[in-house]
C-alpha positions as CSV (number, residue, x, y, z in Angstrom):
1,M,95.7,9.5,74.2
2,T,96.9,9.5,70.6
3,K,95.3,7.6,67.9
4,L,97.7,5.1,67.7
5,F,97.6,4.1,71.7
6,L,94.2,4.0,71.0
7,L,94.0,1.3,68.1
8,A,96.8,-0.5,69.8
9,L,95.0,-0.5,73.1
10,S,91.6,-1.5,71.0
11,R,93.3,-4.7,69.7
12,L,95.3,-5.5,73.0
13,L,91.5,-5.4,74.7
14,V,90.3,-8.5,72.2
15,S,91.9,-11.3,74.0
16,E,93.5,-9.4,77.4
17,R,91.2,-8.9,80.3
18,G,92.9,-6.9,82.5
19,L,93.6,-4.4,79.2
20,R,89.7,-4.2,79.0
21,R,89.7,-3.1,82.4
22,V,92.2,-0.8,81.5
23,F,89.7,0.7,79.0
24,F,87.0,1.1,80.8
25,A,88.4,3.1,83.7
26,A,89.6,5.2,81.2
27,L,86.6,5.4,78.7
28,F,84.7,6.2,82.6
29,A,86.7,8.6,83.5
30,G,86.5,10.5,80.0
31,F,82.8,10.4,80.5
32,G,83.6,12.7,83.8
33,L,82.6,9.7,86.6
34,S,84.5,9.1,90.0
35,S,82.8,5.5,89.7
36,C,81.1,3.0,87.2
37,G,77.5,2.8,89.1
38,G,74.4,4.5,87.9
39,G,71.2,2.8,87.0
40,S,68.0,2.1,88.8
41,N,69.1,2.1,91.9
42,S,71.8,5.6,92.1
43,S,70.6,8.7,93.9
44,P,68.9,10.9,91.7
45,S,71.1,14.2,92.9
46,S,73.8,12.3,94.1
47,P,76.9,10.7,91.6
48,P,76.4,7.1,91.0
49,A,77.5,4.3,93.7
50,A,80.1,2.1,93.0
51,C,79.7,-1.3,91.2
52,T,82.0,-3.9,91.0
53,L,82.9,-5.7,87.2
54,P,82.5,-9.4,86.9
55,A,85.7,-11.7,87.3
56,I,84.9,-13.2,84.0
57,S,84.7,-11.8,80.9
58,T,80.7,-12.4,80.0
59,I,77.2,-10.5,79.1
60,P,74.4,-12.3,81.2
61,L,71.5,-11.3,79.0
62,S,68.0,-10.3,80.2
63,Q,65.8,-10.8,77.6
64,V,61.3,-10.2,78.5
65,A,58.8,-10.6,76.2
66,S,55.6,-8.7,77.4
67,R,53.7,-12.0,75.7
68,M,54.6,-15.2,73.9
69,S,51.7,-15.6,72.4
70,G,48.2,-13.6,71.2
71,V,45.6,-13.4,68.3
72,A,47.3,-11.3,65.2
73,P,48.0,-8.2,64.8
74,L,50.4,-9.1,67.7
75,A,52.1,-6.1,69.4
76,V,54.9,-7.3,71.6
77,F,57.3,-5.0,73.8
78,F,60.8,-6.9,74.4
79,D,63.0,-5.3,77.5
80,A,66.2,-5.8,77.9
81,T,67.1,-3.7,80.7
82,G,67.5,-6.5,83.1
83,T,71.2,-6.8,81.3
84,T,73.6,-5.9,84.1
85,A,76.7,-7.6,84.3
86,T,79.2,-6.7,81.2
87,E,82.4,-5.0,80.7
88,T,80.4,-2.1,81.5
89,C,78.6,-1.0,84.8
90,R,76.2,1.2,82.5
91,P,74.6,-1.5,80.0
92,F,71.7,0.1,79.2
93,H,73.8,3.2,77.7
94,D,77.2,1.2,76.9
95,I,76.7,-2.0,74.5
96,E,74.5,-2.2,71.7
97,Y,71.4,-4.6,71.7
98,R,70.5,-6.0,67.9
99,W,67.1,-7.5,67.5
100,D,66.1,-9.8,64.6
101,F,62.1,-10.3,65.3
102,G,62.1,-13.5,62.9
103,D,59.6,-11.6,61.0
104,P,60.9,-11.2,57.4
105,A,58.2,-10.9,55.6
106,G,57.1,-8.2,58.0
107,G,57.7,-4.9,55.2
108,T,59.4,-1.5,55.8
109,W,58.9,1.5,57.7
110,T,56.9,4.0,55.2
111,S,56.3,7.1,57.1
112,T,60.2,8.2,56.9
113,P,60.9,8.1,53.3
114,N,65.1,9.2,52.7
115,M,65.4,7.2,56.3
116,P,68.0,4.5,56.6
117,N,67.5,1.1,58.8
118,L,63.5,1.1,57.5
119,S,63.0,-2.9,57.8
120,R,60.2,-3.9,60.4
121,N,62.3,-6.9,61.4
122,S,65.4,-5.3,63.2
123,A,65.9,-2.6,65.4
124,T,68.8,-1.6,68.2
125,G,68.6,-0.8,72.0
126,P,67.7,-2.0,75.2
127,V,64.1,-1.7,74.9
128,A,62.5,-2.5,71.5
129,A,58.6,-3.5,69.9
130,H,57.5,-5.4,66.9
131,V,53.8,-6.3,65.7
132,Y,53.2,-9.8,64.3
133,E,50.1,-9.4,61.6
134,T,50.3,-12.9,60.1
135,S,49.9,-16.4,62.7
136,G,52.6,-18.6,62.9
137,T,55.9,-19.5,65.5
138,Y,58.8,-17.0,65.6
139,T,62.1,-17.1,66.8
140,V,63.4,-13.5,68.3
141,T,67.1,-13.2,68.4
142,L,68.7,-10.9,70.4
143,T,72.3,-10.2,70.0
144,V,74.6,-8.1,72.6
145,T,77.8,-6.6,72.0
146,D,80.5,-4.2,73.9
147,G,82.9,-4.4,71.5
148,T,84.9,-6.8,72.4
149,N,82.2,-9.7,73.7
150,T,79.3,-11.2,72.2
151,A,76.4,-12.7,73.6
152,T,73.3,-14.0,71.8
153,T,69.2,-15.6,73.4
154,E,66.4,-16.1,71.7
155,V,62.7,-16.7,72.6
156,Q,59.8,-18.1,70.7
157,I,56.3,-16.0,69.6
158,T,53.1,-18.0,68.8
159,V,50.5,-15.8,66.7
160,A,47.0,-17.2,66.2
161,N,44.6,-16.6,63.4
162,P,42.5,-14.1,64.0
163,D,40.1,-16.3,61.6
164,T,40.0,-18.8,64.1
165,E,40.3,-17.1,66.9
166,F,37.2,-15.1,66.0
167,A,35.2,-18.3,64.4
168,S,32.1,-17.9,66.3
169,N,32.2,-14.2,67.3
170,T,32.8,-12.1,63.9
171,I,30.0,-9.6,62.9
172,C,30.8,-7.7,59.7
173,I,28.9,-3.9,60.0
174,A,27.7,-2.0,56.9
175,A,26.2,1.5,56.8
176,V,23.9,0.6,54.0
177,I,23.8,-2.3,52.2
178,P,23.5,-6.0,54.3
179,P,27.1,-7.8,53.7
180,I,26.9,-11.2,52.9
181,P,29.1,-13.9,55.0
182,G,32.1,-15.1,52.7
183,S,31.7,-12.4,50.1
184,D,33.6,-8.7,49.6
185,G,36.4,-10.0,52.8
186,C,33.8,-10.6,55.2
187,P,34.7,-13.4,57.0
188,S,32.2,-17.1,56.1
189,G,30.1,-17.4,59.5
190,A,30.4,-14.0,60.5
191,L,27.2,-12.1,61.8
192,S,25.4,-9.5,59.1
193,L,24.3,-6.0,60.1
194,V,23.4,-2.7,58.7
195,Q,23.9,0.3,61.3
196,P,24.9,3.5,60.2
197,S,25.5,4.4,63.6
198,F,29.2,3.4,64.6
199,D,27.7,4.1,68.1
200,L,24.9,1.8,68.7
201,A,26.9,-0.5,65.7
202,I,29.5,-1.3,68.6
203,A,26.8,-1.4,71.5
204,A,24.9,-3.9,69.8
205,S,27.6,-6.1,68.6
206,I,29.0,-6.2,72.1
207,T,25.6,-7.1,73.5
208,L,25.8,-10.5,71.2
209,G,29.1,-11.4,72.7
210,M,30.6,-10.1,69.6
211,R,34.6,-9.7,70.1
212,R,35.5,-9.0,66.3
213,L,33.8,-6.4,64.8
214,L,34.6,-5.2,61.1
215,F,33.1,-2.3,59.3
216,K,32.5,-1.8,55.9
217,R,35.5,-0.1,53.2
218,G,34.0,3.1,51.6
219,D,31.3,3.6,54.2
220,T,30.6,6.6,56.6
221,Y,29.3,6.1,59.9
222,S,27.8,8.4,62.2
223,S,29.7,9.5,66.0
224,T,26.9,11.0,67.9
225,S,27.0,9.9,71.5
226,G,30.3,7.9,71.3
227,A,31.3,4.6,72.0
228,N,32.5,2.4,74.0
229,I,34.5,-1.2,74.7
230,A,34.2,-1.7,78.4
231,V,34.7,-5.8,78.2
232,T,38.2,-7.6,78.3
233,G,39.4,-9.1,74.8
234,P,41.2,-10.7,72.5
235,G,39.0,-8.6,70.0
236,I,39.3,-6.1,67.1
237,I,37.4,-3.2,66.0
238,G,38.7,-3.4,62.1
239,A,37.6,-3.5,58.3
240,F,36.6,-5.4,55.5
241,G,36.1,-5.0,51.9
242,S,38.3,-3.3,49.6
243,G,38.5,0.4,49.4
244,A,38.9,3.6,52.0
245,K,38.7,2.8,55.3
246,P,35.5,2.9,57.0
247,K,35.0,6.8,57.8
248,I,33.4,7.5,61.3
249,Q,32.4,11.2,61.7
250,S,31.8,12.9,64.7
251,T,28.6,15.0,65.2
252,G,29.8,16.8,68.5
253,N,30.4,14.3,70.5
254,D,33.4,14.3,73.0
255,V,34.7,11.1,72.2
256,I,34.7,8.7,68.9
257,L,35.6,6.0,70.9
258,A,36.2,5.1,74.5
259,L,38.4,2.5,75.5
260,S,37.2,1.2,79.5
261,S,35.5,2.5,82.3
262,A,35.4,3.6,85.5
263,T,34.2,0.4,86.8
264,T,36.1,-2.0,84.2
265,P,39.8,-1.3,85.6
266,T,41.5,-4.7,84.6
267,I,40.1,-5.2,80.9
268,K,42.6,-5.7,78.2
269,D,43.8,-7.1,75.0
270,W,42.1,-5.2,72.0
271,R,42.9,-3.7,69.0
272,V,41.8,-0.6,67.1
273,M,42.9,-0.8,63.3
274,D,42.0,0.4,60.3
275,L,39.5,3.1,60.3
276,E,39.3,7.0,59.9
277,L,38.1,9.2,62.5
278,D,36.7,12.5,61.6
279,G,36.3,15.1,64.4
280,L,34.8,17.5,62.1
281,S,36.9,20.2,63.7
282,G,35.2,19.1,66.8
283,T,37.0,21.9,69.3
284,S,36.8,19.1,72.5
285,T,36.4,15.6,70.4
286,Y,38.7,12.9,71.2
287,G,39.4,9.9,68.7
288,I,40.2,7.8,71.2
289,R,40.4,8.3,75.0
290,A,41.3,5.5,77.8
291,A,38.0,6.0,80.1
292,G,39.1,3.8,82.5
293,G,42.2,1.3,83.0
294,I,43.1,-1.3,80.3
295,D,46.1,-3.1,79.4
296,Q,47.5,-4.4,75.7
297,V,45.6,-2.0,73.6
298,T,46.9,-1.6,69.8
299,I,46.3,1.3,67.4
300,L,46.9,0.0,64.4
301,R,47.0,2.2,60.7
302,L,44.3,4.6,62.4
303,D,43.6,7.9,60.4
304,I,42.5,10.6,63.1
305,H,42.3,14.1,62.0
306,D,40.2,17.3,63.3
307,V,40.0,16.4,66.4
308,W,40.8,18.4,69.7
309,F,43.1,15.2,71.2
310,G,44.0,11.9,68.3
311,L,44.4,9.8,71.4
312,E,45.0,10.7,75.0
313,F,45.8,8.1,77.8
314,S,45.7,10.3,80.5
315,D,46.7,9.1,84.2
316,Q,44.7,12.2,86.0
317,L,41.5,10.1,84.9
318,L,42.9,6.6,86.6
319,D,43.8,8.7,89.4
320,L,40.1,10.5,89.8
321,W,38.4,6.9,89.4
322,N,40.8,5.3,92.3
323,N,40.1,8.2,94.4
324,S,36.4,8.5,93.9
325,G,35.1,5.1,95.2
326,Q,36.6,3.5,91.8
327,P,40.0,1.5,92.9
328,G,41.7,-1.2,91.0
329,H,43.3,1.2,87.9
330,T,46.8,1.2,87.4
331,L,49.0,2.5,84.5
332,W,48.2,1.9,80.9
333,D,50.3,-1.3,80.3
334,Q,52.0,-2.5,76.9
335,L,50.5,0.5,74.9
336,A,50.8,0.3,71.2
337,I,50.4,3.2,68.6
338,V,51.5,1.9,64.9
339,D,51.2,2.8,61.5
340,S,48.6,5.6,62.1
341,N,48.2,9.4,60.7
342,I,46.9,12.4,63.8
343,N,46.5,15.7,62.0
344,T,45.2,18.9,62.2
345,I,44.3,19.2,66.1
346,V,42.9,21.8,67.5
347,N,41.8,23.9,70.1
348,D,44.9,23.6,72.3
349,G,44.8,19.8,72.0
350,N,47.4,17.5,70.9
351,G,48.1,14.9,68.5
352,A,48.7,12.2,71.0
353,F,48.5,12.5,75.1
354,I,50.1,9.3,76.7
355,S,50.9,8.1,79.8
356,A,52.2,4.4,80.0
357,A,53.7,1.3,80.8
358,R,55.9,-0.8,78.2
359,L,55.0,1.9,75.7
360,S,55.6,1.7,71.6
361,I,54.9,4.5,68.9
362,L,56.2,3.2,65.8
363,G,55.8,4.4,62.2
364,N,53.2,6.9,62.8
365,T,52.6,10.8,60.6
366,M,51.7,13.0,63.0
367,S,51.7,16.7,62.2
368,N,49.5,19.8,62.2
369,A,48.9,21.1,65.6
370,T,48.9,25.1,65.0
371,T,45.8,25.8,66.6
372,G,46.6,23.0,69.3
373,Q,49.6,22.1,71.5
374,H,52.2,19.6,71.1
375,I,52.6,16.7,68.7
376,L,53.1,14.0,70.3
377,R,53.1,15.0,74.3
378,V,54.0,11.5,76.8
379,A,53.6,12.3,80.3
380,H,54.8,9.3,81.6
381,A,56.2,6.4,80.9
382,S,58.6,3.7,82.7
383,K,59.8,1.9,79.6
384,A,59.3,3.3,75.8
385,V,60.3,3.2,72.2
386,I,59.5,5.5,69.9
387,S,60.8,4.9,66.8
388,H,60.5,5.3,62.7
389,N,57.7,8.4,63.5
390,A,57.5,11.4,61.2
391,L,56.5,14.7,63.8
392,S,56.2,18.1,62.6
393,N,54.3,21.6,62.8
394,P,53.4,22.1,66.5
395,A,52.0,25.5,67.3
396,T,53.7,28.7,68.8
397,S,56.0,27.3,71.5
398,K,55.0,23.8,71.2
399,H,56.6,20.6,70.4
400,S,56.7,18.0,68.6
401,I,57.6,15.4,71.4
402,K,57.5,16.5,74.8
403,F,58.5,14.2,77.0
404,H,58.0,14.1,81.0
405,A,57.5,12.6,83.9
406,A,55.4,12.0,87.2
407,F,55.6,14.5,89.9
408,W,58.2,13.2,92.2
409,Q,56.2,13.0,95.4
410,G,52.9,12.4,93.1
411,G,51.3,9.4,94.4
412,G,49.0,8.8,91.6
413,V,49.0,5.5,89.7
414,S,52.3,6.7,87.6
415,D,53.9,7.4,91.2
416,P,52.5,4.6,93.5
417,G,53.2,5.3,97.1
418,G,54.2,9.3,96.7
419,T,58.0,7.5,96.6
420,G,59.1,9.0,94.0
421,H,59.2,7.3,89.9
422,Y,61.5,8.8,86.9
423,S,60.1,8.5,83.2
424,E,63.2,5.9,82.3
425,N,64.4,3.4,80.2
426,V,63.4,4.9,76.8
427,V,64.8,4.8,73.0
428,I,63.6,7.2,70.9
429,S,65.3,6.3,67.9
430,D,65.3,6.8,63.8
431,N,62.3,9.1,63.4
432,K,62.1,12.0,61.9
433,L,61.9,15.3,63.8
434,M,60.9,18.3,62.9
435,G,59.9,22.1,64.2
436,G,57.1,24.2,63.2
437,T,55.8,26.9,60.8
438,T,54.4,29.8,63.7
439,G,55.9,31.3,66.3
440,F,59.0,29.6,67.6
441,V,59.4,25.9,68.4
442,F,61.6,23.5,70.1
443,A,61.7,20.3,67.7
444,V,62.0,18.2,70.9
445,S,61.8,18.9,74.1
446,I,62.3,16.4,77.1
447,G,62.3,17.1,81.1
448,P,59.8,18.6,84.0
449,D,56.5,20.4,82.3
450,N,57.3,23.4,83.6
451,Q,59.6,25.4,86.1
452,D,57.5,24.5,89.3
453,D,57.6,20.6,88.8
454,D,59.5,18.5,90.3
455,Q,59.7,15.8,87.3
456,R,62.4,13.2,86.9
457,L,63.7,11.4,84.1
458,R,67.2,9.1,83.3
459,D,68.3,6.5,81.4
460,F,67.5,7.4,77.5
461,I,68.9,6.8,74.0
462,I,68.0,8.9,71.7
463,E,69.8,7.9,68.5
464,R,69.9,8.1,64.6
465,N,67.0,10.5,64.6
466,W,67.1,13.3,61.3
467,F,66.6,16.2,62.8
468,S,65.4,18.8,59.9
469,A,63.9,22.3,59.8
470,A,63.1,22.1,56.2
471,G,59.9,23.5,55.6
472,F,59.5,24.6,59.2
473,P,61.1,27.7,59.9
474,A,60.1,28.5,63.1
475,Q,62.4,26.1,65.1
476,L,64.7,27.8,67.2
477,L,66.0,24.5,68.3
478,S,66.2,21.0,67.3
479,L,66.4,19.1,71.1
480,I,67.0,20.9,74.9
481,L,67.4,18.5,77.8
482,F,66.3,19.7,81.2
483,G,67.6,18.1,83.9
484,V,67.7,14.9,83.0
485,Q,70.2,12.6,84.3
486,D,71.9,9.6,82.8
487,F,71.4,10.3,78.7
488,T,73.2,9.1,75.8
489,V,72.5,11.2,72.3
490,R,74.6,9.5,69.6
491,N,74.1,9.2,65.8
492,N,72.0,11.9,65.2
493,L,71.7,14.3,62.2
494,F,70.7,17.7,63.0
495,D,69.8,19.8,59.6
496,V,68.6,23.3,60.6
497,T,68.8,25.0,57.5
498,G,66.0,26.7,57.1
499,A,65.5,27.3,60.5
500,S,64.8,30.7,62.1
501,D,67.4,30.3,64.4
502,H,70.7,27.7,63.9
503,A,71.4,25.6,67.0
504,G,71.3,21.9,67.8
505,I,71.2,20.4,71.4
506,R,71.1,23.0,74.7
507,V,71.6,20.9,78.2
508,E,70.2,22.8,81.3
509,R,68.1,22.7,84.3
510,R,64.6,24.1,84.1
511,G,63.7,24.8,87.5
512,I,63.2,22.5,91.1
513,E,64.4,19.6,89.8
514,P,68.3,18.0,90.3
515,L,70.7,19.4,88.1
516,P,70.9,17.2,84.5
517,T,74.3,15.1,84.6
518,R,75.5,12.2,83.3
519,I,75.1,13.3,79.6
520,S,77.1,11.7,76.6
521,I,76.6,13.8,73.3
522,L,78.4,11.4,71.0
523,N,79.3,11.4,67.3
524,N,76.4,13.9,65.9
525,T,76.3,15.3,62.8
526,F,75.7,19.3,62.9
527,Y,74.8,21.1,59.3
528,S,73.7,24.1,58.0
529,S,73.7,25.7,54.4
530,D,72.2,29.1,55.7
531,S,74.0,32.3,55.4
532,G,74.8,35.1,58.4
533,G,73.6,35.2,61.8
534,A,74.5,32.0,64.9
535,F,74.8,29.1,64.7
536,T,76.0,26.8,67.8
537,A,76.2,23.1,68.2
538,I,75.9,22.1,71.5
539,Q,75.3,24.3,74.2
540,L,75.9,23.2,77.9
541,A,74.5,26.0,80.5
542,S,75.9,26.7,83.9
543,T,73.7,23.6,85.5
544,A,74.8,20.6,83.7
545,T,77.3,18.8,85.2
546,N,79.4,15.6,84.2
547,T,78.3,15.9,80.2
548,T,80.8,14.1,77.9
549,V,80.7,15.8,74.5
550,K,83.1,13.7,71.9
551,N,83.1,12.7,68.2
552,N,80.6,15.3,67.2
553,L,80.9,16.6,63.4
554,V,80.0,20.4,62.5
555,Y,79.8,22.1,59.2
556,A,77.8,25.6,58.8
557,P,80.3,27.4,56.1
558,S,78.4,29.8,55.5
559,H,77.6,31.6,59.2
560,T,79.7,33.8,60.4
561,S,81.2,32.4,63.4
562,P,79.7,28.9,63.8
563,I,80.0,27.7,67.6
564,V,80.7,23.8,67.7
565,L,80.7,23.9,72.0
566,S,79.3,26.9,73.9
567,N,80.2,25.7,77.5
568,S,79.4,27.0,80.8
569,G,78.5,23.4,82.4
570,D,80.7,22.3,85.4
571,N,83.1,19.2,84.5
572,T,82.7,18.8,80.9
573,T,84.9,16.4,79.3
574,A,85.1,17.3,75.8
575,S,87.5,16.0,73.1
576,N,87.5,15.3,69.3
577,N,85.1,17.3,67.6
578,S,85.2,19.5,64.9
579,T,86.5,22.6,66.0
580,N,85.0,26.3,65.4
581,A,87.4,26.8,62.1
582,Q,86.7,23.4,60.8
583,A,82.9,24.2,61.2
584,K,83.5,27.2,59.4
585,S,86.1,26.6,56.6
586,I,87.1,22.8,56.5
587,L,85.5,21.0,54.0
588,P,84.2,17.3,55.6
589,N,83.5,16.3,52.4
590,F,80.3,14.4,52.5
591,V,79.1,12.7,49.9
592,S,76.9,15.4,48.3
593,G,78.0,19.0,48.1
594,S,74.5,20.3,49.0
595,P,73.6,17.4,51.0
596,S,69.7,17.2,52.0
597,I,68.8,13.9,53.1
598,P,71.0,11.3,55.4
599,Q,72.7,9.4,52.6
600,D,73.9,13.1,51.9
601,F,75.7,13.1,55.0
602,K,78.4,10.0,54.3
603,L,81.9,10.4,54.3
604,Q,84.4,10.5,51.2
605,A,87.6,8.6,52.0
606,D,89.5,12.0,52.3
607,S,87.6,13.6,55.1
608,Y,89.4,14.8,57.8
609,A,86.5,13.2,60.1
610,I,88.2,9.9,59.1
611,N,89.8,7.9,62.0
612,A,89.5,11.0,64.2
613,G,87.4,10.2,66.8
614,A,88.1,9.7,70.4
615,L,87.6,5.8,72.0
616,V,83.7,6.0,73.0
617,P,80.8,3.0,73.5
618,V,79.4,3.6,69.7
619,F,79.5,0.1,68.1
620,S,77.5,1.0,64.9
621,D,76.5,4.7,62.9
622,L,73.5,6.3,61.7
623,F,72.9,3.5,58.9
624,R,73.8,0.7,61.3
625,L,77.3,0.2,60.2
626,S,79.4,-1.3,62.5
627,R,81.6,1.2,64.0
628,P,85.0,1.5,63.7
629,Q,85.6,0.2,60.3
630,N,89.8,0.9,59.8
631,G,90.6,0.7,63.2
632,V,89.6,4.2,64.8
633,I,86.3,5.7,64.8
634,D,85.4,8.8,62.4
635,I,83.7,11.6,64.0
636,G,80.1,12.6,63.1
637,A,76.8,10.1,62.8
638,A,78.5,8.1,59.4
639,E,81.5,6.1,59.8
640,M,83.2,5.7,56.6
641,P,83.6,2.0,55.1
């Protein structure tokens, strides 16, 4: 279709229901879909089932908050995946969800400097999460648009004051000098304890019935046998006073802090915050390990370093208990990992190894697993949001994000009944994602753990991320997708300048899992300023099926023969991308002649990318500026105002 026709059609769609149906029929035909089904009820190896669009043009919204009340800091997971009947049968992907958490004083993200969209008070996507750190009542607003219709819904979250909640069960713990309640940040009415052993301090406090355990800032505590929390909350392990975070030093024990146990599968509602966990390069030391079922865990502002695993929530342990006479353990729910630093991972460990339902990983900095393995490894998640993190420097042949799934016929807590469960309903957005300094590294790998395991993933949105190779020369590929289904990759910036090889996205099948299918790669920007060598922005292997590649901007002027799309896939729809010639020799006129940060990749008014896009369901850009601005969408990750 010509641009003029698209512009005229888009204007008519605002008022004409019949033409809206024409629009979506054309849109889905462009996706290579024979029908407009999909979502969680479609067969894993077949085209999506047909669905019926509603007779009335509306967006019936579903918004579910994981909890409506609790004590600060309160992590809440928001789920709008039940939104179904709209102008599209793929509402997870093809409408935009905009969240206002009602917390404008919540501040900004600090882990990703030079990234846009740093306000903690807003997010996009069918799943989102927020941590409320101040008591009060907050009105959360969700606004959804399909480009024509808009719907809004609200929910209230009530957050209690911890000084009130824990007025009778707070204890202040120092390593040397007795704390004075009512002084130096120790709350009035608290108990006072001098105990340089972290393990003994936790055990004694829990025995006394304490549920807010505050360690003195600036003090150092030993961890010799490991502490354990095996009672239900609400509870807090945190800090009081001023200065450096309380330092907990391991002396060779396996776990600094264990959560739950084989015999406590249903405890919940704990916050671990404002501590430094120092493994002292312990080759078998965990920072925090979940030792049994526990829900509603918030890990906030921890510094964890020189450990085997920074965080471990492995569903295999839960399966072990369930199958060994200790039943009742279910997959961890409402796990939030926020504003923490995890680095220096040793002995083939991982920065974080996680399986969870309703998982949020927000605002963290994780790096340096060169003698370990992966930076962030998600073994299974049923709903997750991973946003505003800076992740870098895994070991050779490992990844900054490795995301896979439960065994399709596993029968464990991630796959109850053994009937097949996906990792699904995931948003990965607004992160800075980097490779490594040694060996060869794919920055992000999403798909089965290996070629022999049938693990299935679907309904992911990967948007507004900054893939950067700067300072990490071992990076070979920014993003690889193995055997995934119903994925949208949009508005990302792939700057592979400085990498040992230069590639953006690859889609293929890894092993015995179903073929990768229904993948949309829309409005991304790919760039390299390096000289010579190969450059391929998007690679579709022969196993890729029903892939849409539209509106992608590519510029690699100093490479010999840059390639925009290398396509061996089946039923690929590609249009309105840069050509190979444009990628080589036509200036896209970024606002900076030597772009290095996301703002540099905005477009000037004379860019060939302006008004050059195809009609796609992308309603904002890398900077959350609404699309289109001038009637027809621009190509690339940035829309010209």
